[in-house]
N, C-alpha and C positions, 0 to 999 in steps of 0.2 A: 504493500500500500504506500509506504514512504517513497519507493522508487517511482510509483505511478504519479504521486503528487509532485515529486520533483520534476518529472517529465512534463506535467501540465504547467508547472511554474515556468519552465524553461521555454515553452512554446511561444508565449508573447515576446520573449527576448529574441528568439530566433527570427520571428516575424518582423520585429522592428529592425533587426540587423539586415534582413533581406530587403526591406523597404529602403533603408539608408543606402544600401549598395546599388539599388536600382536608381535612386535619385542621384547618387554620385556619378553613375555611368551616364545618366541623361544630361547632367549639368553642362558638360562640354558641348553637346549637340545644341542645347538651348542657347548657349553663349554664341555659338557659331551662327545660328539662325538670326539672332539679334544683330550681330555684326554685319551679316549680309543685308539685312533689312535697312540698317542705317546707311550703308553704302549706296543702295539703290535709291533710297529716298533723297539722297543728295544730288543725284545725276541731273534731274530736270532743272533744278536751280542753277547748277553749274553750267549747263548748256546755254541757258539764257544769260548768264553772267559773261560768257565769252562774246556773245552778240553785243551786249551792252558795252564792254570794253573796246570792241572793234570800232563801233561808231564813236565812242568817247574819244579814242585816240584820233580818229579821223576829224573830229571837230576841234581838236587841240585842247581838250579839257584835261587838265593835269597830264599833259601829253606824255612826258617821259615816264611818269608813274604808271600811266595807263598802258603803255607799251610793255613795260616790265610785268605788270599784273596780267596782261593778256597771255604772255608766254607762260607764266606760272599757272594760269587757269587751264591752259591746254594740257600742260603736264599733269596737273591735278586730276583732270577728267580722265586722261589716259590711265593713270594709276587706279583711280576709283572704279572705273569700268572693269578693269582686269580683276580687281578684288571682288566686285559684285558678281561677275561672270563665273569666277572660280567657286563661288558658294551658291550658285543658283539652284533652284529646285530641279529635280531630275526629269520632270514631265516634258512631253514633246512641245507643248505650247510655250513653256518658259524657254526651252532651248531655242526654238525658232524665233522667239521675241528677242533674245540676246544676239542671235546671229544677225537679225535685221538691224538691231541697235548698233552692232559693230560696223556693219556696212555703211549705215547713215553717218556714223561718227567719222569714219575715214574721209567721206566726202566733205563733211562739215569742217573738219580740221584743215583740209586743204584750202577751202574757200576762206575760212577765218584767218588763216596765216598770211594771206596776201595783203599788200598795202591797202588801207581803207580808202574807198572812193564812194561817191554817191550811189553808183550802181552796185558796188560790192556790198554795201550796207544792207540793201534790200535782199540780196541773195543770202547773206549771212542770217538775216532775220527769218527768212523762210526756212532755212535749214535748221535754225534753232528751234522753231516751232515743231518741226518733224521729230527731232531728237528728243525734245522735252515730252512730247506726246507718247512716244514709245517708252521712254524711261518711266513715265507715270504709270503706264500699263504694266511695266515690270514690277513696280511696287505693289500694285493691286494683286498681281499673280502671286506675290510672296506674302499676301495676306497682311499687309501693314494696316494698322488700325485707322479708323476714319479721322480721328483728330490728328494723328501723325501725317496722314495724307493731306488734310487741309493745311497743316503747317508747311508741308513741302510745297504745296501750291502757292502759299504766301511767299516762299523763297523765290519761286519763279517770278512772281509779280513784282517783288522788290527790285528786281533787275529789269524787268520788262518796262515798267513805268518810266524809269530814267532813260532807258534806251529809246522809247517812243518820244520822250521830250526832246532828246538830241536829234532824232530823225525829223521831227516836226520843225525844229529850229532850222534845220538844213532846208526843209521844204515847207515854209510857213503857210502856203496856200493849198496844201494837200488835204482835202476834206476827209479822205479815207484815214489818214494818219490821225487826224483830230478825233475821229470816231473811235479808232482803236485805243487811243490814249484815254479818252473818257471812260470807255468800257473797262479797261485794265485798272484804272484808278478806282473806279467804283467797286470792282470785284475785290481789290486788295483791302479797301476800307471795310467791306462787308465781311470778309473772312476774318480779319483781325477782331472785329466786333463780336462775331460768332464764337471765336475761340476764347475771347476774354470772358464770355458769359458761360462757358462750359463748367458744369458743377464738379467735374473730375479734376480741375486744375489744382496742382499743389502750390505752395507758396513760391517755390522757385519758378514754376511755369508762369504763374500770374505776374511775377516780377519781370520776366523776359517779355511777356506780352505788353506790359505797361510801357517798357522801353520802346518796343516796336511801334506802338500806337503814338507815342510822343514823337518819335522820329518821322512817322508818317505825316503828322501835322506839319513838321518842318519841311518835308518833301513837297507837300501841297503848296505851301507858301513860296518856297524857292522856285517851284515850277511856274507858278503864276508870275513871279517877278522876272523869270528868265525870258519870257516871251514879250515883255514890254519893250517898246522902241528905246534904243540906247541903253539897254540893261547892262549892268556890270558883269564881267566874266565870273565874278564871285558867285553869282546865283547859279550858274551852270555847275560850278564846282560843288556847291552845296547840294544840288540835285544828285550828283554822283556820290557824294559822301553819305547823304542820308539813306540812299538806297542800299549802300553797303552796310550801314549800321543796322538797318532792318534785317538784311540777310544774315548778319552775324547773330542777332538775337533769335531769329526764326530757325536757323540751323541748330542752335542749342535747344530750342523748343521742340523741334523734330526729335532730337535724341532723347529728351526727357519723356515725351509722349511715347516713343517707341519702347523705351526701357520699361514703362508702365503698361505697355500693350494697350494703349488707348487710341 
């Protein structure tokens, strides 16, 4: 009887040990999945950042810094795409999506690396839209959470809005660019407001969203001033900088949402 009772007492211990072993074995896989998710969530915003820096350099806004940042952004996208592709899900749809993303990226990289002109800026913008769309699809296939996907979209818009400001400044009478800029600005404001109202936000997430919303206000103001006759170059520089500040806060927000699986 004592042996039997001892065996019964040892059963929960053995079960707990087995569960701990399973959890320990699964932990590296979970960490790998999260790392892959963060990589792919960054790609769409990075694609748009390259387009923004291309036109920014073409317009002579923080020209030397813009050229250096553009080269760095291209290298960063290369490395991040390789890291994301190496950890992609094994299903056929994800495989095909990454193959397409790789093909589009090679074309995009070649166009974006040429000296910026008025014609090249539009081609780069079109390629950026394609790459960002396929990258966003990859994040959905990897089951990124809805709040993380919204934050990733805000990263894209944080660079698209300044890019459209610069393009419109180059072509002030282009009605299509004016419509695109208005739509992108409204979408960015709406996403930031929606994320700020999310009940799941932690203190750290709320703080980053507050920074992004404050910077968005500065972006709107600088953009309005930039298009006034005789505007100082300082306003265009502020458009560039505030977009980058929003991107920085929202990339951290993406990571925080993704870590919480939100």
